[in-house]
DOZARO-779322 format. One line per 5 residues: number of its first residue (from 1); their letters; for each residue x, y, z of N, C-alpha, C, O, CB. Coordinates in Angstrom, 1 decimal. Glycine has a CB too. Layout:
NUM	a	X:Y:Z:X:Y:Z:X:Y:Z:X:Y:Z:X:Y:Z ~ ...
***
This chain:
1	xxxxx	137.2:-60.0:-33.7:137.6:-61.0:-32.7:137.0:-62.1:-33.0:135.8:-62.2:-33.1:137.4:-60.8:-31.3 ~ 137.9:-63.1:-33.1:137.0:-64.4:-33.4:135.8:-65.0:-32.5:135.8:-64.7:-31.3:137.9:-65.5:-33.5 ~ 134.9:-65.7:-32.8:133.9:-66.4:-32.0:134.5:-67.3:-30.8:134.1:-67.3:-29.7:133.1:-67.2:-32.9 ~ 135.9:-68.1:-31.4:136.3:-68.6:-30.2:137.0:-67.7:-28.8:137.3:-68.2:-27.7:137.1:-69.4:-30.8 ~ 137.3:-66.4:-29.4:137.9:-65.5:-28.5:136.3:-65.0:-27.8:136.0:-65.3:-26.6:139.0:-64.2:-29.3
6	xxxxx	135.6:-64.3:-28.5:134.4:-64.2:-27.7:133.9:-65.3:-26.8:133.3:-64.9:-25.8:133.4:-63.8:-28.4 ~ 133.9:-66.6:-27.0:133.4:-67.8:-26.4:134.4:-68.0:-25.0:134.0:-68.4:-23.9:133.4:-69.1:-27.5 ~ 135.8:-67.7:-25.2:136.3:-67.7:-24.0:136.0:-66.5:-22.9:135.8:-66.7:-21.7:137.6:-67.8:-24.2 ~ 136.0:-65.3:-23.6:135.4:-64.2:-22.7:133.9:-64.2:-22.2:133.4:-63.4:-21.4:135.6:-62.9:-23.4 ~ 133.2:-65.2:-22.9:131.7:-65.3:-22.1:132.0:-66.4:-21.2:131.2:-66.3:-20.3:130.3:-65.6:-23.1
11	xxxxx	132.7:-67.3:-21.1:132.9:-68.3:-20.0:133.8:-67.6:-19.1:133.8:-68.2:-18.0:133.5:-69.6:-20.4 ~ 134.5:-66.6:-19.1:135.1:-65.7:-17.8:134.0:-64.9:-17.3:133.8:-64.7:-16.0:136.3:-64.8:-18.2 ~ 133.5:-64.4:-18.0:132.4:-63.4:-17.5:131.3:-64.3:-16.8:130.9:-63.9:-15.7:131.8:-62.5:-18.6 ~ 130.8:-65.3:-17.4:130.0:-66.4:-16.7:130.6:-66.8:-15.6:129.8:-67.1:-14.8:129.7:-67.6:-17.6 ~ 131.9:-66.9:-15.1:132.3:-67.6:-14.0:132.7:-66.0:-13.1:132.8:-66.0:-11.9:133.7:-69.0:-14.3
16	xxxxx	132.9:-65.0:-13.6:132.9:-63.8:-12.9:131.7:-63.6:-12.2:131.7:-63.2:-11.1:133.2:-62.8:-13.8 ~ 130.5:-63.8:-12.9:129.2:-63.7:-12.4:128.5:-64.5:-11.5:127.4:-64.4:-11.2:128.6:-63.6:-13.3 ~ 129.5:-65.6:-11.1:129.3:-66.9:-10.0:128.2:-67.9:-10.7:127.3:-68.5:-10.1:128.6:-66.3:-8.4 ~ 128.3:-67.9:-11.9:127.2:-68.4:-12.7:127.7:-70.1:-13.2:128.8:-70.2:-13.8:127.0:-67.2:-14.1 ~ 127.1:-71.0:-13.1:127.6:-71.9:-13.6:127.9:-72.1:-14.9:127.1:-71.8:-15.8:127.1:-72.7:-13.3
21	xxxxx	129.1:-72.7:-15.2:129.6:-73.1:-16.4:129.5:-74.4:-17.4:130.5:-75.0:-17.6:130.6:-73.0:-16.1 ~ 128.7:-74.8:-17.8:128.7:-76.3:-18.5:129.9:-76.4:-19.2:130.5:-75.4:-19.7:127.5:-76.6:-19.5 ~ 130.3:-77.8:-19.3:131.5:-78.2:-19.7:131.3:-78.6:-21.3:130.3:-79.2:-21.8:132.1:-79.5:-18.7 ~ 132.1:-78.2:-21.8:132.4:-77.9:-23.7:133.9:-77.9:-23.9:134.7:-77.0:-23.7:131.8:-76.0:-24.4 ~ 134.3:-79.3:-24.5:135.7:-79.2:-25.0:135.4:-78.9:-26.5:134.6:-79.7:-27.2:136.7:-80.6:-24.6
26	xxxxx	136.1:-77.7:-27.0:136.3:-77.4:-28.2:137.0:-78.4:-29.2:138.1:-79.0:-29.0:136.9:-76.4:-28.1 ~ 136.3:-78.5:-30.0:136.6:-79.3:-31.1:137.1:-78.7:-32.7:136.7:-77.6:-33.0:135.5:-80.1:-31.3 ~ 137.8:-79.5:-33.5:138.1:-79.0:-34.8:136.9:-79.7:-35.7:136.5:-80.8:-35.3:139.8:-79.4:-35.4 ~ 136.4:-79.2:-36.9:135.6:-79.7:-37.9:134.1:-79.2:-37.6:133.9:-78.3:-36.9:135.8:-81.2:-37.9 ~ 133.2:-79.8:-38.2:131.6:-79.7:-37.9:130.5:-80.9:-37.8:130.2:-81.7:-38.7:131.1:-79.0:-39.0
31	xxxxx	129.9:-80.8:-36.6:128.9:-81.5:-36.7:128.0:-81.9:-37.6:127.8:-83.1:-38.0:128.4:-81.2:-36.1 ~ 127.5:-81.0:-37.9:126.5:-80.6:-39.1:127.0:-80.9:-40.6:127.7:-80.1:-41.3:126.2:-78.9:-39.1 ~ 126.7:-82.3:-41.0:126.9:-82.3:-42.6:125.9:-82.5:-43.3:124.8:-82.6:-42.8:127.7:-83.1:-43.1 ~ 126.0:-82.6:-44.8:124.6:-82.9:-45.3:123.5:-84.1:-45.0:122.3:-84.0:-45.4:124.7:-83.1:-46.4 ~ 123.8:-84.9:-44.4:122.8:-85.9:-43.9:122.3:-85.2:-42.5:121.1:-85.2:-42.4:123.6:-87.4:-43.6
36	xxxxx	122.8:-84.7:-41.8:122.2:-83.9:-40.4:121.4:-82.7:-41.1:120.2:-82.7:-40.8:123.5:-83.3:-39.2 ~ 121.9:-82.0:-41.7:121.4:-81.0:-42.3:119.5:-81.5:-42.7:118.5:-80.9:-42.4:122.4:-80.8:-43.6 ~ 119.7:-82.3:-43.3:118.3:-83.1:-43.9:117.3:-83.4:-42.8:116.0:-83.3:-42.8:118.6:-84.7:-44.6 ~ 118.3:-83.9:-41.8:117.3:-84.6:-40.9:117.2:-83.3:-39.7:116.4:-83.5:-38.8:118.0:-86.4:-40.1 ~ 117.7:-82.5:-39.6:117.4:-81.6:-38.3:116.1:-80.9:-38.2:115.7:-80.5:-37.1:118.5:-80.4:-38.2
41	xxxxx	115.1:-80.8:-39.4:113.9:-80.2:-39.2:113.0:-81.2:-38.7:112.0:-80.8:-38.1:113.6:-79.4:-40.3 ~ 113.1:-82.4:-39.0:112.3:-83.7:-38.4:113.2:-83.8:-36.6:112.4:-84.5:-36.0:112.7:-85.4:-39.7 ~ 113.6:-83.7:-36.3:114.3:-83.7:-34.9:114.0:-82.5:-34.1:113.8:-82.6:-32.9:115.9:-83.6:-35.0 ~ 113.8:-81.3:-35.0:113.1:-80.5:-34.0:111.5:-80.6:-34.1:110.8:-80.4:-33.1:113.5:-79.1:-34.2 ~ 111.0:-81.0:-35.2:109.6:-81.1:-35.0:109.2:-82.2:-34.0:108.3:-82.2:-33.3:108.9:-81.3:-36.4
46	xxxxx	110.0:-83.1:-34.1:109.6:-84.3:-32.9:109.9:-83.8:-31.4:109.2:-84.3:-30.5:110.6:-85.7:-33.2 ~ 111.0:-82.8:-31.1:111.1:-82.5:-30.1:110.2:-81.5:-29.3:109.8:-81.6:-28.1:112.1:-82.2:-30.3 ~ 109.8:-80.3:-30.3:109.0:-79.2:-30.2:107.8:-79.5:-30.5:107.0:-78.9:-29.7:109.4:-78.2:-30.9 ~ 107.1:-80.4:-31.6:106.1:-80.1:-32.3:106.1:-79.1:-33.5:107.1:-78.5:-33.8:105.3:-79.9:-31.5 ~ 104.9:-78.9:-34.3:104.4:-78.2:-35.3:104.9:-76.9:-34.6:104.6:-76.8:-33.4:102.8:-78.5:-35.6
51	xxxxx	105.6:-75.9:-35.2:105.8:-74.6:-34.8:105.8:-74.0:-36.1:106.4:-74.4:-37.1:107.1:-74.3:-34.0 ~ 104.6:-72.6:-35.9:104.4:-71.7:-36.9:105.1:-70.2:-36.2:105.2:-69.9:-35.0:102.6:-71.8:-37.4 ~ 105.4:-69.4:-37.4:106.3:-68.2:-37.0:105.9:-67.4:-35.8:106.7:-66.8:-35.2:106.2:-67.1:-38.1 ~ 104.3:-67.6:-35.2:104.1:-67.1:-33.8:104.8:-67.8:-32.8:105.3:-67.2:-31.9:102.8:-67.1:-33.3 ~ 105.0:-69.2:-33.0:105.9:-69.9:-32.0:107.4:-69.7:-31.6:108.0:-69.9:-30.6:105.9:-71.1:-32.3
56	xxxxx	107.7:-69.2:-32.9:109.4:-68.8:-32.7:109.4:-67.2:-32.6:110.5:-66.8:-32.0:110.5:-69.2:-34.3 ~ 108.7:-66.3:-32.9:109.2:-65.0:-32.9:109.5:-64.4:-31.5:108.7:-64.6:-30.6:108.2:-64.1:-33.5 ~ 110.4:-63.9:-31.2:110.6:-63.7:-29.8:110.8:-64.6:-28.7:110.9:-64.2:-27.5:109.8:-63.2:-29.5 ~ 110.9:-65.9:-29.2:111.0:-67.2:-28.0:112.1:-68.0:-28.3:112.0:-69.2:-28.5:109.8:-68.4:-28.0 ~ 113.4:-67.2:-28.3:114.4:-67.9:-28.4:115.0:-68.3:-27.1:116.0:-68.9:-27.2:115.1:-67.3:-29.1
61	xxxxx	114.7:-68.0:-25.7:115.1:-68.3:-24.7:114.3:-69.7:-24.4:114.9:-70.7:-23.9:115.0:-67.2:-23.9 ~ 113.2:-69.7:-24.7:112.5:-71.1:-24.4:112.6:-71.8:-25.3:112.8:-72.9:-24.8:111.1:-71.1:-24.2 ~ 112.7:-71.7:-26.4:113.1:-72.8:-27.6:114.3:-73.3:-27.5:114.4:-74.5:-27.4:112.9:-72.4:-28.9 ~ 115.4:-72.6:-27.7:116.5:-73.1:-27.4:117.0:-73.9:-26.1:117.9:-74.7:-26.0:117.2:-72.1:-27.6 ~ 116.1:-73.5:-25.0:116.3:-74.0:-23.5:115.8:-75.8:-23.8:116.4:-76.8:-23.4:115.1:-72.9:-22.1
66	xxxxx	114.5:-75.7:-24.8:113.9:-76.8:-24.7:114.5:-77.8:-26.0:114.2:-79.0:-26.3:112.3:-76.4:-24.7 ~ 115.3:-77.3:-26.6:116.1:-77.6:-27.7:117.3:-78.4:-27.3:117.6:-79.6:-27.6:116.5:-76.3:-28.4 ~ 118.0:-77.6:-26.4:119.5:-78.1:-26.1:119.5:-79.8:-25.8:120.1:-80.5:-26.6:120.1:-77.3:-24.5 ~ 118.9:-80.3:-24.6:118.8:-81.7:-24.7:118.5:-82.7:-25.8:119.1:-83.7:-26.0:118.0:-81.9:-23.9 ~ 117.5:-82.2:-26.6:117.5:-83.0:-27.7:118.7:-83.5:-28.8:119.0:-84.5:-29.3:116.5:-82.5:-28.3
71	xxxxx	119.2:-82.1:-28.9:120.2:-82.0:-30.0:121.4:-82.7:-29.2:122.2:-83.4:-29.9:120.6:-80.4:-30.7 ~ 121.8:-82.6:-27.8:122.7:-83.5:-27.3:122.7:-84.5:-27.4:123.8:-85.1:-27.6:122.8:-83.6:-26.3 ~ 121.3:-85.3:-27.4:121.4:-86.7:-27.5:121.5:-87.1:-29.5:122.2:-87.9:-30.0:119.8:-87.3:-26.7 ~ 120.8:-86.3:-30.1:120.9:-86.5:-31.7:122.4:-86.4:-32.1:122.9:-87.3:-32.8:120.1:-85.3:-32.5 ~ 123.0:-85.4:-31.6:124.2:-85.4:-32.1:125.2:-85.9:-31.5:126.3:-86.1:-32.1:124.3:-84.5:-32.2
76	xxxxx	124.9:-86.2:-30.0:126.1:-87.0:-29.4:127.3:-86.2:-28.6:128.3:-86.7:-28.2:126.7:-87.8:-30.4 ~ 126.8:-85.1:-28.7:127.9:-84.1:-28.1:127.3:-83.5:-27.5:126.0:-83.7:-27.5:128.7:-83.3:-28.8 ~ 128.3:-82.3:-26.7:127.6:-81.2:-25.4:127.1:-80.1:-26.5:127.7:-80.0:-27.6:129.1:-80.3:-24.0 ~ 125.9:-79.5:-26.2:125.3:-78.5:-26.7:125.2:-77.3:-25.3:124.7:-77.4:-24.2:124.0:-79.1:-27.3 ~ 125.8:-76.2:-26.0:125.9:-75.1:-24.6:124.7:-74.4:-25.4:124.4:-74.4:-26.6:127.7:-73.9:-24.3
81	xxxxx	124.0:-73.8:-24.0:122.7:-72.8:-24.4:123.9:-71.4:-24.3:124.7:-71.4:-23.4:121.0:-72.9:-23.1 ~ 123.8:-70.6:-25.1:124.3:-69.1:-25.2:123.7:-68.1:-25.1:122.7:-68.0:-25.9:124.8:-68.8:-26.1 ~ 123.9:-67.1:-24.5:123.2:-65.9:-24.3:124.1:-64.8:-24.7:125.3:-64.7:-24.3:122.8:-65.7:-22.8 ~ 123.5:-64.0:-25.7:124.4:-62.8:-26.1:123.3:-61.9:-26.8:122.2:-61.6:-26.4:125.8:-63.2:-27.1 ~ 124.2:-61.4:-28.0:123.3:-60.3:-28.7:124.1:-60.5:-30.4:125.2:-61.1:-30.6:123.5:-58.3:-27.7
86	xxxxx	123.3:-59.9:-31.2:123.7:-59.9:-32.7:124.7:-58.7:-33.1:124.4:-57.6:-32.9:122.4:-59.7:-33.6 ~ 125.5:-59.0:-33.4:126.5:-57.8:-34.3:125.7:-57.7:-35.7:126.0:-58.7:-36.4:128.4:-58.6:-34.7 ~ 124.8:-57.0:-36.3:124.2:-56.5:-37.3:124.8:-56.0:-38.3:124.4:-56.0:-39.4:123.4:-55.9:-37.1 ~ 126.0:-55.2:-37.8:126.9:-54.5:-38.7:126.1:-52.9:-38.5:126.5:-52.0:-39.2:126.9:-55.2:-40.4 ~ 125.2:-52.6:-37.6:124.8:-51.7:-37.3:125.5:-51.1:-36.1:126.3:-51.8:-35.4:123.7:-51.9:-37.2
91	xxxxx	125.1:-49.5:-35.8:125.4:-48.9:-34.8:125.1:-49.5:-33.3:125.9:-49.6:-32.3:124.9:-47.8:-34.9 ~ 123.9:-49.9:-33.4:123.4:-50.5:-31.9:123.5:-51.9:-31.8:123.6:-52.5:-30.7:121.9:-50.1:-31.6 ~ 123.4:-52.4:-32.9:123.5:-54.3:-32.9:121.8:-54.6:-32.4:121.0:-53.7:-32.2:125.0:-55.2:-31.2 ~ 121.5:-55.8:-32.3:120.5:-56.6:-32.1:120.5:-57.0:-30.8:121.4:-57.8:-30.7:120.5:-57.6:-32.8 ~ 119.8:-56.9:-29.8:119.6:-57.9:-28.4:120.8:-57.1:-27.8:120.9:-57.7:-26.7:119.7:-59.9:-28.5
96	xxxxx	121.9:-56.1:-27.8:122.7:-56.0:-27.2:122.7:-55.6:-25.7:121.9:-54.7:-25.3:123.3:-55.4:-27.8 ~ 123.5:-56.2:-25.0:123.7:-55.6:-23.3:125.0:-55.8:-23.1:125.8:-56.2:-23.9:123.0:-56.5:-22.2 ~ 125.4:-55.3:-21.7:126.8:-55.6:-21.2:126.6:-55.8:-19.9:125.5:-55.6:-19.3:127.9:-54.5:-21.5 ~ 127.7:-56.1:-19.4:127.8:-56.3:-17.9:127.2:-55.8:-17.0:126.7:-56.5:-16.1:128.7:-56.2:-17.4 ~ 126.9:-54.5:-17.0:125.7:-53.6:-16.2:124.5:-54.4:-16.4:124.1:-54.8:-15.3:125.4:-51.9:-16.8
101	xxxxx	123.9:-54.7:-17.5:122.6:-55.1:-17.3:122.5:-56.6:-16.8:121.5:-57.1:-16.3:121.7:-54.9:-18.6 ~ 123.7:-57.4:-16.9:123.9:-58.6:-16.2:123.6:-58.6:-15.0:122.6:-59.1:-14.5:125.0:-59.2:-16.2 ~ 124.6:-57.8:-14.3:124.8:-57.4:-12.8:123.4:-56.9:-12.1:123.1:-57.2:-10.9:125.8:-56.1:-12.7 ~ 122.5:-56.2:-12.9:121.2:-55.5:-12.5:120.3:-56.4:-12.6:119.3:-56.4:-11.8:120.7:-54.3:-13.2 ~ 120.4:-57.5:-13.7:119.1:-58.6:-13.5:119.5:-59.4:-12.6:118.5:-59.9:-12.0:118.6:-59.5:-14.7
106	xxxxx	120.7:-60.0:-12.1:121.0:-60.9:-11.0:120.6:-60.1:-9.6:120.2:-60.7:-8.7:122.7:-61.4:-11.2 ~ 120.6:-58.9:-9.5:119.9:-58.1:-8.3:118.9:-58.2:-8.3:118.3:-58.8:-7.3:119.8:-57.0:-8.2 ~ 118.3:-57.6:-9.5:116.9:-57.4:-9.3:116.2:-58.5:-10.6:116.2:-58.1:-11.8:116.5:-55.5:-9.4 ~ 115.6:-59.5:-10.3:115.2:-60.7:-10.9:113.8:-60.2:-11.9:113.1:-59.2:-11.7:114.8:-62.1:-9.6 ~ 113.6:-61.0:-12.9:112.9:-60.4:-13.8:111.6:-60.8:-13.2:111.5:-61.8:-12.5:113.2:-60.7:-15.3
111	xxxxx	110.6:-60.1:-13.4:109.0:-60.3:-13.0:108.7:-60.9:-14.0:109.2:-60.9:-15.1:108.0:-59.1:-12.8 ~ 107.6:-61.7:-13.4:106.8:-63.0:-14.0:105.9:-61.8:-15.2:105.4:-60.8:-14.7:105.5:-64.1:-12.6 ~ 105.8:-62.1:-16.8:105.2:-61.5:-17.8:106.1:-60.4:-18.1:105.5:-59.7:-18.9:103.9:-61.0:-17.6 ~ 107.3:-60.0:-17.8:107.9:-59.1:-18.4:108.9:-59.7:-19.3:109.3:-60.8:-19.2:108.4:-58.2:-17.5 ~ 109.3:-58.8:-20.4:110.3:-59.1:-21.4:111.7:-58.8:-21.2:112.1:-57.7:-20.7:109.9:-58.5:-22.4
116	xxxxx	112.4:-59.5:-21.5:114.1:-59.0:-21.5:114.4:-59.0:-22.8:113.8:-59.8:-23.4:115.4:-60.0:-20.7 ~ 115.3:-58.3:-23.3:116.0:-57.8:-24.7:117.5:-58.5:-24.4:118.5:-58.1:-23.7:116.0:-55.7:-24.9 ~ 117.3:-59.5:-24.9:118.6:-60.6:-25.1:118.3:-61.7:-26.1:117.1:-62.0:-26.5:119.1:-61.3:-23.6 ~ 119.5:-62.4:-26.3:118.8:-63.2:-27.5:119.7:-64.9:-27.0:120.7:-64.9:-26.3:119.4:-62.4:-29.6 ~ 119.3:-65.7:-27.4:119.9:-67.1:-26.8:120.1:-67.9:-28.2:119.5:-67.5:-29.1:118.7:-68.1:-25.6
121	xxxxx	120.7:-68.8:-28.3:121.2:-69.7:-29.3:122.0:-70.8:-28.6:122.4:-70.8:-27.5:122.1:-68.9:-30.3 ~ 122.2:-71.8:-29.4:122.7:-73.0:-29.1:124.5:-72.9:-29.7:124.8:-72.3:-30.7:121.6:-74.2:-29.9 ~ 125.3:-73.5:-29.0:126.7:-73.5:-29.5:127.2:-75.0:-29.3:126.9:-75.7:-28.3:127.7:-72.5:-28.5 ~ 127.8:-75.5:-30.2:128.5:-76.9:-30.3:129.8:-76.9:-30.1:130.3:-75.8:-30.0:128.4:-77.4:-31.6 ~ 130.5:-78.0:-30.0:131.8:-77.8:-29.4:132.8:-77.2:-30.9:133.9:-76.6:-30.7:132.4:-79.4:-28.5
126	xxxxx	132.3:-77.5:-32.0:132.6:-77.1:-33.3:132.8:-75.6:-33.4:133.3:-75.1:-34.4:131.6:-77.7:-34.2 ~ 132.3:-74.8:-32.4:131.9:-73.2:-32.3:130.8:-73.1:-33.7:130.7:-72.1:-34.4:133.6:-71.9:-32.4 ~ 130.0:-74.4:-33.9:129.0:-74.2:-34.8:127.8:-73.4:-33.9:127.6:-73.7:-32.7:128.6:-75.5:-35.4 ~ 127.0:-72.4:-34.6:126.0:-71.9:-33.8:124.6:-72.5:-34.6:124.5:-72.9:-35.7:126.2:-70.4:-33.7 ~ 123.4:-72.4:-33.6:122.5:-73.2:-34.3:121.2:-72.1:-33.6:121.1:-71.8:-32.4:122.6:-75.2:-33.8
131	xxxxx	120.4:-71.6:-34.6:119.7:-70.5:-33.7:118.6:-70.6:-34.6:118.6:-70.1:-35.8:120.6:-68.8:-33.4 ~ 117.4:-71.2:-34.1:116.1:-71.5:-35.0:114.7:-70.3:-34.9:113.6:-70.4:-35.4:115.6:-73.3:-34.5 ~ 115.2:-69.4:-34.1:114.4:-68.3:-34.2:114.5:-67.0:-34.7:113.6:-66.2:-34.9:114.2:-68.2:-33.2 ~ 115.8:-66.8:-34.9:116.2:-65.4:-35.3:115.8:-64.9:-36.6:115.4:-63.7:-36.7:117.7:-65.3:-35.5 ~ 115.8:-65.7:-37.5:115.4:-65.5:-38.8:114.1:-65.4:-39.1:113.8:-64.8:-40.2:115.8:-66.2:-39.5
136	xxxxx	113.2:-66.1:-38.3:111.7:-65.7:-38.5:111.3:-64.5:-37.3:110.2:-64.1:-37.2:110.7:-67.2:-38.3 ~ 112.2:-64.1:-36.7:111.8:-62.8:-35.6:112.3:-61.9:-36.6:111.4:-61.2:-37.0:112.6:-62.7:-33.9 ~ 113.3:-61.6:-37.2:113.3:-60.6:-38.4:112.3:-60.6:-39.5:111.7:-59.6:-39.9:114.4:-60.7:-39.0 ~ 112.2:-61.8:-40.0:111.0:-61.9:-40.9:109.8:-61.2:-40.5:109.1:-60.4:-41.2:110.6:-63.2:-41.1 ~ 109.6:-61.5:-39.4:108.1:-61.0:-38.9:108.4:-59.6:-38.5:107.4:-58.9:-38.5:107.5:-61.9:-37.5
141	xxxxx	109.5:-59.0:-38.1:109.5:-57.6:-37.8:109.8:-56.5:-39.2:109.5:-55.3:-39.3:110.8:-57.4:-36.6 ~ 110.4:-57.3:-40.3:110.5:-56.6:-41.4:109.2:-57.0:-42.4:109.1:-56.4:-43.5:111.9:-57.0:-41.9 ~ 108.3:-58.0:-41.9:107.4:-58.2:-42.9:108.0:-59.2:-44.0:107.4:-59.3:-45.1:107.1:-56.8:-43.5 ~ 109.0:-59.9:-44.0:109.5:-60.8:-45.2:109.0:-62.2:-44.8:109.6:-62.8:-43.8:111.2:-60.7:-45.4 ~ 108.1:-62.9:-45.4:107.5:-64.4:-44.8:108.5:-64.9:-45.5:108.5:-66.0:-45.0:105.9:-65.0:-45.2
146	xxxxx	109.2:-64.8:-46.0:110.5:-65.8:-47.0:111.4:-66.1:-45.9:112.2:-67.0:-46.0:111.5:-64.9:-48.6 ~ 111.4:-65.4:-44.8:112.1:-65.7:-43.7:111.9:-66.7:-42.7:112.9:-67.0:-42.0:112.1:-64.8:-43.2 ~ 110.9:-67.2:-42.6:109.8:-67.6:-41.7:110.5:-69.2:-41.9:110.7:-69.7:-43.0:107.9:-67.2:-42.4 ~ 110.8:-69.8:-40.7:111.3:-71.1:-40.7:112.8:-71.2:-40.9:113.3:-72.4:-40.8:110.7:-71.7:-41.7 ~ 113.8:-70.0:-41.3:115.1:-70.2:-41.7:115.9:-70.6:-40.3:115.6:-70.0:-39.3:115.7:-68.8:-42.5
151	xxxxx	116.8:-71.4:-40.3:117.4:-71.7:-39.3:118.9:-71.4:-39.7:119.3:-71.8:-40.7:117.1:-73.0:-38.9 ~ 119.7:-70.5:-38.8:121.0:-70.5:-38.7:121.9:-71.5:-38.2:122.1:-71.5:-37.0:121.1:-69.6:-38.1 ~ 122.4:-72.3:-38.7:123.4:-73.5:-38.3:124.6:-73.2:-39.2:124.5:-73.4:-40.4:122.8:-75.2:-38.7 ~ 125.5:-72.8:-38.8:126.9:-72.8:-39.5:128.0:-72.2:-38.3:127.7:-71.5:-37.4:126.8:-71.8:-40.9 ~ 129.4:-72.7:-38.8:130.4:-72.2:-37.6:130.2:-70.6:-37.7:129.9:-70.0:-38.7:132.2:-72.7:-37.8
156	xxxxx	130.5:-70.2:-36.2:129.9:-68.6:-36.3:130.9:-67.7:-37.1:130.5:-66.7:-37.7:129.8:-67.9:-34.6 ~ 132.4:-68.2:-37.1:133.2:-67.4:-37.9:133.0:-67.4:-39.3:133.6:-66.7:-40.1:134.5:-67.7:-37.7 ~ 132.0:-68.4:-39.8:131.6:-68.4:-41.4:130.5:-67.5:-41.8:130.3:-67.4:-43.0:131.1:-69.7:-42.0 ~ 129.8:-66.9:-40.9:128.8:-66.1:-41.1:129.2:-64.9:-41.8:130.2:-64.2:-41.4:128.3:-65.9:-40.0 ~ 128.5:-64.5:-42.8:128.6:-63.1:-43.5:127.6:-62.0:-42.9:126.5:-62.4:-42.5:128.3:-63.3:-45.0
161	xxxxx	127.8:-60.9:-42.9:126.9:-60.1:-42.8:126.5:-59.8:-41.4:126.0:-58.7:-41.3:126.1:-60.4:-43.5 ~ 126.7:-60.7:-40.2:126.6:-60.5:-38.9:127.4:-61.5:-38.2:127.9:-62.5:-38.7:125.4:-60.5:-38.6 ~ 127.5:-61.1:-36.9:128.2:-62.1:-36.1:127.6:-62.3:-34.9:127.2:-61.3:-34.3:129.5:-61.7:-35.8 ~ 127.5:-63.6:-34.3:126.6:-63.9:-32.7:128.0:-63.4:-31.6:129.2:-63.8:-31.7:126.0:-66.2:-32.3 ~ 127.6:-62.7:-30.9:128.3:-62.4:-29.7:128.2:-62.7:-28.3:127.7:-61.9:-27.5:128.2:-61.4:-29.6
166	xxxxx	128.8:-63.9:-28.1:128.1:-64.6:-26.7:128.4:-64.0:-25.5:129.6:-63.6:-25.2:128.6:-66.2:-26.5 ~ 127.5:-63.9:-24.8:128.1:-62.9:-23.2:128.2:-63.9:-22.0:129.1:-63.7:-21.1:126.8:-61.7:-22.7 ~ 127.1:-65.0:-22.1:127.3:-65.9:-20.9:127.0:-66.9:-21.6:126.3:-66.9:-22.6:126.3:-65.7:-19.5 ~ 127.7:-68.1:-21.0:127.3:-69.5:-21.4:126.5:-70.4:-20.3:126.7:-70.2:-19.1:128.6:-70.2:-21.7 ~ 125.6:-71.3:-20.7:124.7:-72.1:-19.8:123.4:-71.5:-19.5:123.1:-70.5:-20.1:125.2:-72.3:-18.4
171	xxxxx	122.7:-72.2:-18.8:121.4:-72.0:-18.5:121.3:-71.0:-17.0:120.3:-70.3:-16.8:120.8:-73.6:-18.3 ~ 122.3:-71.0:-16.2:122.5:-70.4:-14.8:121.5:-69.3:-14.8:120.4:-69.2:-14.2:124.1:-69.9:-14.4 ~ 122.0:-68.4:-15.6:121.6:-66.8:-15.5:119.8:-66.9:-15.9:119.2:-65.9:-15.5:122.7:-65.7:-16.7 ~ 119.1:-67.8:-16.6:117.9:-68.1:-16.4:117.2:-68.2:-15.3:116.2:-67.6:-15.1:117.7:-69.0:-16.8 ~ 117.9:-69.4:-14.3:117.4:-69.5:-13.0:117.5:-68.7:-12.1:116.6:-68.5:-11.4:117.9:-70.4:-12.5
176	xxxxx	118.8:-67.8:-12.1:119.1:-66.9:-10.9:118.4:-65.7:-11.3:118.4:-64.9:-10.4:120.5:-66.7:-10.6 ~ 117.8:-65.2:-12.5:116.8:-64.0:-12.9:115.6:-64.2:-13.0:114.9:-63.3:-13.6:117.0:-63.5:-13.9 ~ 114.9:-65.7:-12.4:113.8:-65.6:-12.7:113.3:-66.0:-14.1:112.0:-66.0:-14.3:113.6:-64.6:-12.3 ~ 114.1:-66.1:-15.0:113.7:-66.4:-16.4:113.1:-67.6:-16.8:112.1:-67.8:-17.5:114.6:-66.3:-17.2 ~ 113.8:-68.6:-16.2:113.6:-70.0:-16.0:112.3:-70.0:-16.0:111.7:-70.4:-17.0:114.2:-70.6:-14.9
181	xxxxx	111.7:-69.6:-14.9:110.3:-69.9:-14.7:109.2:-69.2:-15.8:108.0:-69.4:-15.9:110.1:-69.4:-13.2 ~ 109.8:-68.6:-16.3:108.9:-68.1:-17.7:109.0:-68.9:-18.6:108.0:-69.3:-19.2:109.2:-66.9:-18.3 ~ 110.3:-69.3:-19.0:110.6:-70.2:-19.8:110.0:-71.6:-20.2:109.8:-72.1:-21.3:111.6:-70.4:-19.3 ~ 109.6:-72.0:-18.6:109.0:-73.4:-18.8:107.7:-73.2:-18.9:107.2:-74.3:-19.0:109.2:-74.5:-17.7 ~ 107.0:-72.3:-19.0:105.7:-72.0:-19.0:105.3:-72.1:-20.4:104.3:-72.7:-20.6:105.4:-70.7:-18.5
186	x	106.0:-71.7:-21.4:106.2:-71.6:-22.7:105.9:-73.0:-23.6:106.0:-73.1:-24.8:107.6:-71.2:-22.9
***
């Protein structure tokens, strides 16, 4: 299934759980060109400060939450906070969860200090994904320092060997599950 189809399903799922859906009109083309790729590290650094691997590992919720408005201003387009999982072509997948998990977390908010096994990234109207934490997290887990600081920024359907699987669109899930309080603390 294409990312666009997964995206549409995520919007419907978000609505079904009575969560607010941010506006994002799909367009063709790419927002990232060679010039923006070169500027991107400086935009992130200016927005979030100096980040080491320890600041990125398992911090996808807070990092992308803080980065979304900065990228909106810089790119001049809506940027959608996206929650989902990664299909790494394994049987289990990375950070995989389902509708039952979403329903449970909405009924039983996350207690302060608890972790949650989901992933977040940003989606542009062109269906480009921006993920500044996944490569570093994988690098840390697999003891591969060469992956530290790498950013995934590409049209989702053009990725090879992995696929982003959006489940929810927007940050309302964070607010209603108590995760937003945890995100702001970081």
